[in-house]
C-alpha positions in Angstrom: 8.1 -11.0 16.2 9.3 -13.8 13.9 11.7 -14.8 16.7 8.8 -14.7 19.2 6.7 -17.0 17.1 9.5 -19.5 16.4 10.3 -19.6 20.2 6.6 -20.0 21.1 5.9 -22.7 18.4 9.1 -24.6 19.5 8.1 -24.5 23.2 4.6 -25.7 22.3 6.0 -28.5 20.2 8.2 -29.6 23.1 5.6 -29.3 25.8 2.9 -31.2 23.8 5.2 -34.3 23.7 3.9 -35.5 20.2 0.2 -35.0 21.3 -1.3 -33.4 18.1 -4.5 -32.3 19.9 -2.5 -30.6 22.7 -0.1 -29.1 20.0 -3.2 -27.7 18.2 -4.6 -26.2 21.3 -1.3 -24.4 21.9 -1.4 -23.0 18.3 -5.0 -21.8 18.8 -4.0 -20.1 22.0 -1.0 -18.4 20.4 -3.4 -17.2 17.6 -5.9 -15.9 20.1 -3.2 -14.1 22.1 -1.5 -12.5 19.1 -4.9 -11.4 17.7 -5.9 -9.8 21.0 -2.5 -8.0 21.1 -3.0 -6.8 17.6 -6.6 -5.6 18.3 -5.4 -3.6 21.5 -2.4 -2.1 19.8 -4.7 -1.1 16.8 -7.2 0.6 19.1 -4.4 2.3 21.2 -1.9 3.3 18.6 -3.0 3.1 14.9 -5.2 1.0 12.9 -2.6 -1.1 11.0 -0.2 -1.6 14.0 -0.3 -5.4 13.4 1.1 -4.9 9.9 4.4 -3.5 11.5 4.6 -6.5 13.9 3.3 -9.3 11.7 6.0 -11.8 10.6 4.6 -11.8 7.1 4.8 -8.1 6.9 8.4 -8.2 8.2 9.4 -10.8 5.6 7.6 -8.7 2.8 9.5 -5.6 3.9 12.9 -7.5 3.7 12.1 -9.0 0.3 10.8 -5.6 -0.9 14.1 -3.9 0.1 16.0 -6.2 -2.2 13.9 -4.9 -5.1 14.8 -1.4 -6.5 13.8 1.7 -4.5 10.7 3.6 -5.5 11.3 7.1 -6.6 8.9 9.9 -6.8 9.4 12.8 -9.3 8.4 16.0 -7.7 8.1 17.8 -11.1 5.5 15.2 -12.3 3.6 14.8 -9.1 0.4 16.9 -8.9 -0.3 15.9 -5.2 -3.5 14.1 -6.1 -2.8 11.6 -3.3 -4.2 8.7 -5.1 -1.0 6.9 -4.3 -1.7 7.4 -0.5 -5.2 6.1 -0.9 -4.2 3.1 -2.9 -1.2 1.9 -0.6 -2.2 -1.3 1.1 0.4 -0.4 3.9 -1.1 3.1 4.3 2.3 4.8 3.5 2.0 8.5 3.0 3.7 8.4 -0.4 3.4 12.1 -1.1 5.4 12.9 2.1 8.5 11.7 0.3 8.0 14.0 -2.7 10.7 16.5 -1.8 13.2 13.7 -0.8 12.7 11.8 -4.1 12.9 8.3 -2.6 10.0 6.6 -0.9 12.0 5.4 2.2 9.1 4.2 4.6 9.9 1.2 6.6 6.3 0.1 6.0 6.7 0.2 2.2 6.8 -3.4 0.8 7.5 -2.1 -2.8 4.4 -3.6 -4.2 4.2 -0.7 -6.8 0.5 -0.1 -6.1 1.2 3.6 -6.0 3.2 3.7 -9.2 0.3 1.8 -11.0 -2.4 4.2 -9.8 -0.4 7.4 -10.5 -2.1 9.3 -13.3 1.1 11.2 -14.0 3.6 8.3 -13.9 5.5 10.2 -11.2 6.4 7.0 -9.3 8.8 4.4 -10.6 11.2 1.8 -9.5 14.8 3.0 -9.6 
């Protein structure tokens, strides 16, 4: 998606020939199209589909992977699922309980799950 946006913005800049109004209209059109795509995908697949496609989400995921992995201690976890409810990316954190590592592609390592956990079962490795 990042590549798509770069290509579209570059094409828009070239086609506008320095006309700021025309360039602005191209940006607005790109925003409308991507918003419409996000709404359609959200209705057809899942509510947060756009978070998977969004360039900002992609960059956050890459930056988050450079941070330590989140680990969940199965012995401490009581399956209250507060971590699932508090995750801004809607990751099912408890699903990774048996594995021990939270390895979701959607996880941006914001640590919201670790902060909300009443048993301190989630921590950065």
